[in-house]
C-alpha positions as CSV (number, residue, x, y, z in Angstrom):
1,X,141.1,86.0,108.5
2,X,140.9,82.2,107.8
3,X,138.6,80.2,105.5
4,X,135.3,79.0,106.9
5,X,136.7,75.5,106.2
6,X,139.5,75.8,108.5
7,X,138.1,73.4,111.1
8,X,138.2,70.6,108.4
9,X,141.9,70.9,108.7
10,X,142.3,67.7,111.2
11,X,144.8,65.0,111.7
12,X,144.3,61.5,111.1
13,X,146.2,59.2,113.5
14,X,144.9,55.9,111.8
15,X,142.0,54.7,109.8
16,X,139.5,55.5,112.6
17,X,141.1,58.1,114.9
18,X,140.9,61.8,114.1
19,X,142.3,64.9,116.2
20,X,139.7,67.7,116.2
21,X,139.7,71.2,117.7
22,X,137.8,70.9,121.1
23,X,135.2,73.6,120.3
24,X,134.0,72.0,117.0
25,X,130.9,70.3,118.3
26,X,129.4,69.9,114.8
27,X,132.6,68.4,113.4
28,X,133.0,66.1,116.4
29,X,129.4,64.8,115.9
30,X,130.0,64.3,112.2
31,X,133.0,62.3,112.8
32,X,131.3,60.1,115.4
33,X,128.2,59.5,113.1
34,X,130.8,58.4,110.4
35,X,132.1,55.8,112.9
36,X,135.5,57.8,113.9
37,X,136.9,58.0,117.3
38,X,137.6,61.8,118.1
39,X,140.4,63.1,120.2
40,X,139.6,66.6,121.3
41,X,142.4,69.3,121.5
42,X,142.6,72.8,122.2
43,X,144.1,74.5,119.1
44,X,141.9,77.4,118.2
45,X,144.6,80.1,118.6
46,X,146.8,78.3,116.1
47,X,144.2,79.1,113.5
48,X,145.1,82.7,113.7
49,X,148.1,81.8,111.6
50,X,146.0,80.2,108.9
51,X,146.3,76.6,109.8
52,X,145.3,73.9,112.1
53,X,146.4,70.3,113.1
54,X,147.4,69.0,109.5
55,X,149.4,72.2,108.7
56,X,151.0,72.4,112.1
57,X,152.4,68.8,111.9
58,X,153.4,68.9,108.2
59,X,157.0,67.4,107.5
60,X,159.6,70.0,106.9
61,X,162.2,67.4,106.1
62,X,161.8,63.7,105.1
63,X,164.3,60.8,104.8
64,X,164.2,58.4,102.1
65,X,163.1,58.5,98.4
66,X,160.2,60.3,96.9
67,X,157.2,58.1,96.6
68,X,154.1,58.7,94.5
69,X,150.7,57.7,95.9
70,X,148.7,58.5,92.7
């Protein structure tokens, strides 16, 4: 069972482009209202594992030094 907020786990490609699960019409409409371009992608079955776009693309190994964004 995943959180009811799982669909907000999106992937931002740049300041105005976001990847959204293709069946999330409400979220897609909200992003359009806020001025974002959405790219729809079938990804519902990955949510069974407790994640979505952001979790599925999270770095497992990075090169370079640790940088603080705080």
